[in-house]
N, C-alpha and C positions, 0 to 999 in steps of 0.2 A: 315815565316809571316802567320798568321792566316787569312783566308778569312772572308768575311761578313757573310757567311753562319752560322747559328747555327748548331752545332754537338750535335748529340743526341745518346745515348745508350739506348736500351729498354730492359727491364728484366721483363719477366712473363713466368710461367712454362708452358703455353699453346702456342705451335708454331702458332695456328690459330690466337690467339689474337695478338701475335707480327706481324704476317703478315698483319692482318687487319690495324693496327695502322701505320705499315711501308707504306702500300699502300695510306692511308689517308695523311701521311705526305709527300710522293713522289710528291704529287699534288703541293706542295709549293716549289717554287725555292729556296728559302732561308734557307730550313730546310733540314738537311742531316742526315740521320741514319748511323752512322759509325761502328756500330756493335750492336749485340744482346747477351743476356744472358739468360739461362733457369734456373738459380737459383742464390741465393745471393752470394755465394762464387765465381762463375765465373763472377758476375756483379763487385765485388769489385776489383777482379784482372784487368778485363778490363777497368774500370773506373779508376782505379789507373795508368795503363799504358797509356791509350789514353787520359785522362783527357778531356771529352768532356764538352761542355758548360752546357748540360742538361742530367740528367738521369731519365728516366721516369721508376719506380720501382712499381710492383704490390706489395701491402701491405700483401698478404696472400699467401706464398708458402710453399712447403714441406721443413723440416729442418729449417733453419735459416729463419726468415721472413723479409719482407721488412723494418719493423721499425729498425731491428737490422742492416740492411745493411746501412740505412741513418744515424744511429747513429756512425757506423765505419767510414763512408766517412766524417762525420764532425769532428770525432777525428783525422782523417788523415789531416785535413785542407786543402782539395783540393778545386780547385777554381769551381768544378762542382755543380751546383744547382739541387737538387732532386725533383721530383714531384711524389707524391705517387698516384697510380691507384688503385682504389678500387670498389667493388661492394657493400660495406657496407656504407650506409648513416647514420652513427653514429657519435654523438658529441664526444663520447670517442675515437674511432680511429682517428678523425680529431685532437683532442687535443693531442693525443699520437704522431701523426705525427710530429706535430709542435714542441712538446717537444724534439723529437729526432733529429730535425734539418731540416724537410721537408721545401721546400719553396713554395709548393703547394700541392694540394689535389683534385683529379678529379675523379668523379664517373664514372665507365664503362658505365653507360647508359646516361651520359651528351651528349649533342650536340657535334659535332667535333669542332665547333668554340671555345668551352671552352677550350679544349685541346690546340688549336692553340694559344689562347690567354694566357693561362698560361705558355706556352714555350717562347712566345715573350716577356712577362713581366720579 
């Protein structure tokens, strides 16, 4: 039986960014980072195996990008909802993210509350 916690997998190619997000989320009792990935292939494998409630995925990574990851997750029909994380405040990226199947788009310089709200919604 699943707890009331929201399970999360973080995907970003920068360990420093993942550690920072993980530290912010750790302050919230109901949010649980259950795993991390440093690239899209690793993320797809972990998300498919663990099926977290939320996958926070960096949009730009070496190799396959976050948009491709979200499209593959949508294609696999997993219950995991994805939130794109980006430093690009571009309508084009936002629209591409939605088209790929993302449920949210958060800028890396957004206040912490925006990420928390996106995860909870």
